[in-house]
N, C-alpha and C positions, 0 to 999 in steps of 0.2 A: 462485523468487526473478520478479519482473516488474517493468516500470519503475513508476516512483510514478506514480500518477495520485489525480489530485485529484477532488472532487465532479463537477466542470464537464468530468475527460475523461470520467468514465463516463458523463456526459451524453453525451459526444461518440457514445463507444463505441455505448453502443447508437442510436443515430441513425444509425451505422455497417451495423446488425448489428438490425436490428428484431424479426427473428424470433428473436434468440439466447432459448432460454430457463434455459439455466444456463451461473453464472461463476463459476467461484475466482479466487482472488484472494490473492498473498500477497507479502508485503513484511515492512518491518520500519525503524523509526528511521532507522537505516544507512542503507538507500538512498537515502530522502528528504535524508540530513543529508550525504550523498556528492553529490549533486547539485545542492540549492541550500542556497544561503547564506542564516544564520538560522534556521533551523530549530529548532523549542526542542519538546521534550517535550508540552508543553502545547500547540502550535501541531497537533504531529503527533495528539495523543489529539482537537484537537475537530474535525480532519479526518476522524478515522477512526469518531465518530461523526454526522457532520453523512452521510457517504456510509453509513453504517449506517440510520438514518434516510432517505432518499432511498429506496436498494432498500428498505425496508419497505413505503412507498406506488408500489412498483414491483408489478404483481400478476403479470405476464406472466413473472416470471425469477424464479431460483432463484441467490441470491444466495448465495456460502462465501466470505469474508473472513477470511482468518488477517494481521494486523496486525503480528503479534508472533514472527514468524517467526528462528529464532536466525542468530544475525550468522555470516556464513562468511565462509570463511579468501580470499575476493577482498575481502573486507567490510572485513577486517581490516589487510589490505596498504593497501589503501587509506588507510583512514586511519590509519595509521602507528600498528598496535597490536598489531605480530604478536608481542608476548608474551604478549597477553590468552587466557585456558585457556576451553574451551568449558565446561566441568565448571559 
C-alpha cells in the first residue's frame, strides 16, 4: 500500500524522476479516506480515471495501477472497523 497520490502528485513524481520507466502503484479508498476528509467513492473513482488517462498519454513510462487493493488490518483499525471480515 502506498501513500495516496493525486494526478498532481504523479506529475510531480515524474518531474523528480524523469528517467523512470515503470511505476507500480497500489492503494484503496480507505487509504485516501483515512488521510483526507470528505473523500467519496465517486471522487476516488474520478481520480483513478484521471490518473489512468494521464498515464495513457505518457509514452516513456509503464504504469501499473491497482486502486482497489484489499483493506489492510491497519486500515481497519484506523477506521474503527476491527470487526469487518476480509472475506
